[in-house]
C-alpha positions in Angstrom: 28.7 -8.6 24.3 31.8 -7.9 26.1 33.9 -5.9 23.2 37.4 -8.2 24.4 34.0 -11.6 24.0 34.7 -13.3 20.4 31.8 -12.4 18.0 29.6 -15.5 16.4 31.8 -15.2 13.3 34.4 -15.9 14.6 33.9 -18.7 16.9 33.3 -20.5 13.6 35.6 -19.7 11.8 38.0 -20.2 15.2 36.0 -23.6 15.7 34.0 -25.5 13.2 34.1 -27.3 10.6 37.6 -26.8 8.5 38.9 -25.2 11.6 42.8 -25.3 13.6 40.4 -26.3 16.7 38.3 -29.0 14.9 41.2 -30.4 12.8 43.2 -31.0 16.7 40.2 -32.3 18.1 40.1 -34.6 15.4 43.3 -35.9 15.2 43.2 -36.6 18.8 39.7 -38.1 18.1 41.6 -41.0 16.2 45.0 -41.2 17.5 42.6 -42.5 20.7 40.5 -44.6 18.4 41.1 -47.9 17.8 43.2 -47.6 15.3 45.5 -45.0 16.9 48.6 -43.7 15.2 47.3 -45.4 11.8 44.6 -42.8 11.8 45.9 -40.0 13.5 49.2 -40.1 10.7 47.1 -39.1 7.7 46.3 -35.8 9.7 49.9 -35.2 10.6 52.2 -32.2 8.4 54.5 -33.1 6.5 57.5 -32.2 8.7 56.0 -33.6 11.5 56.1 -37.1 10.6 59.6 -36.4 8.7 60.9 -35.1 12.3 58.8 -38.6 14.5 61.2 -40.8 12.2 63.8 -38.7 12.0 64.2 -38.6 15.9 63.5 -42.0 16.6 66.2 -43.6 13.0 68.8 -41.0 15.2 68.1 -42.4 18.2 68.3 -45.6 17.6 71.4 -45.0 14.3 73.4 -48.5 15.5 71.0 -50.8 16.3 71.8 -53.6 13.5 68.1 -52.9 11.9 69.5 -49.9 10.9 72.9 -50.1 11.1 74.8 -48.9 7.6 71.2 -48.3 6.0 70.8 -44.8 4.1 69.1 -43.1 7.1 67.2 -40.7 3.9 65.5 -44.1 2.2 64.7 -46.1 5.9 63.5 -42.2 6.8 61.3 -41.9 3.4 59.7 -45.3 3.4 58.9 -45.5 7.9 56.9 -41.7 7.3 54.9 -43.1 4.6 53.2 -45.2 7.3 52.3 -48.5 5.3 50.9 -50.6 7.4 52.6 -54.2 6.3 56.3 -52.0 6.5 57.9 -54.3 9.4 59.9 -51.4 10.6 56.8 -49.0 10.3 54.7 -51.7 12.6 57.7 -51.5 15.2 57.8 -47.4 15.2 54.0 -47.5 15.3 54.6 -48.4 18.3 57.4 -46.8 19.7 55.5 -43.0 18.0 52.7 -44.4 19.8 53.7 -44.1 23.3 55.6 -41.3 22.4 52.2 -39.9 20.7 50.1 -40.8 23.8 52.3 -39.6 26.6 49.0 -37.6 26.7 47.1 -36.2 30.1 44.5 -38.2 30.8 42.1 -35.9 31.3 42.3 -35.1 27.3 42.0 -38.4 26.7 38.7 -38.5 28.1 37.0 -36.1 26.7 37.4 -33.5 28.9 38.2 -30.5 27.9 36.8 -27.2 26.1 39.2 -25.5 23.3 40.5 -21.7 24.6 39.2 -19.3 21.9 41.8 -16.8 21.2 43.0 -17.4 18.6 47.0 -17.6 18.6 48.7 -17.6 14.8 52.1 -17.9 15.8 54.4 -17.1 12.1 52.1 -17.3 8.5 50.5 -20.6 8.0 50.9 -21.7 11.6 48.7 -21.2 14.6 48.4 -22.7 18.6 45.7 -24.3 19.5 45.5 -25.1 23.4 42.8 -27.4 24.3 42.0 -26.6 28.7 40.7 -28.9 30.9 37.4 -28.6 32.0 36.2 -32.1 33.6 32.7 -31.0 33.4 32.1 -29.2 30.1 31.0 -25.7 31.7 34.1 -23.8 30.2 35.3 -21.0 32.1 36.8 -17.3 31.7 40.9 -17.8 32.9 41.7 -14.9 35.2 44.9 -14.5 35.6 45.3 -16.1 39.5 43.7 -19.1 38.1 46.2 -22.2 37.6 44.6 -24.6 34.2 46.0 -27.7 33.0 46.6 -27.1 29.2 47.5 -29.3 26.3 49.0 -27.5 23.3 48.7 -27.9 19.5 50.5 -26.6 16.5 49.0 -26.5 13.9 49.8 -26.1 9.8 47.9 -25.0 7.5 48.6 -26.9 4.6 46.3 -27.8 0.7 45.0 -30.6 2.1 43.5 -28.2 5.3 45.4 -28.3 9.3 47.9 -30.6 10.0 48.9 -31.4 13.5 52.5 -30.1 13.1 53.5 -30.8 17.1 52.1 -30.8 20.2 53.6 -27.7 21.7 54.7 -24.3 20.6 58.1 -25.6 19.1 58.6 -26.2 15.1 59.5 -29.1 14.0 63.5 -29.0 11.9 63.8 -32.0 9.4 67.6 -32.9 10.0 70.5 -34.8 11.4 69.3 -34.8 14.5 65.8 -33.0 13.6 64.7 -30.1 16.0 62.3 -28.4 17.8 62.4 -24.3 17.6 60.5 -23.3 20.1 58.0 -20.4 18.9 56.0 -17.9 20.8 53.2 -18.1 22.4 
């Protein structure tokens, strides 16, 4: 084993059950599965949920359905993800399009997991799913161009949750912000 290669125990903690990488894959599979966003929503970090909903409400604040409403109250309602809520149903289709703008290779399952841990700030880790069309794995070389999809993962009391699809921390507010973290 090369000294830079992770040990079996390190790989298991990074890639095995209960790991941030497995939580990212579970979220992705839920999103692209038959129940889509409805299934992925509970696996999504609460700040990411709120920032996504606030972004949609803020962008549509002049729409007749939203104008004059208490945006905080609407956001709290929509974040619940109630499949019977008309506003959630409308936003779910918009959010699904926004979140489903993932690369085709990712949706097709043609990826591997970068094995190096990438902690960013306490309780947040960046997971990289890397294009691997043949499932052979590879060792990254500086001259090699790779396709990658980021998953910002947050360690919560309920386990790892997807907190973003880039290395930016969601910050709820009006309007919400996404603060870039250094990877």
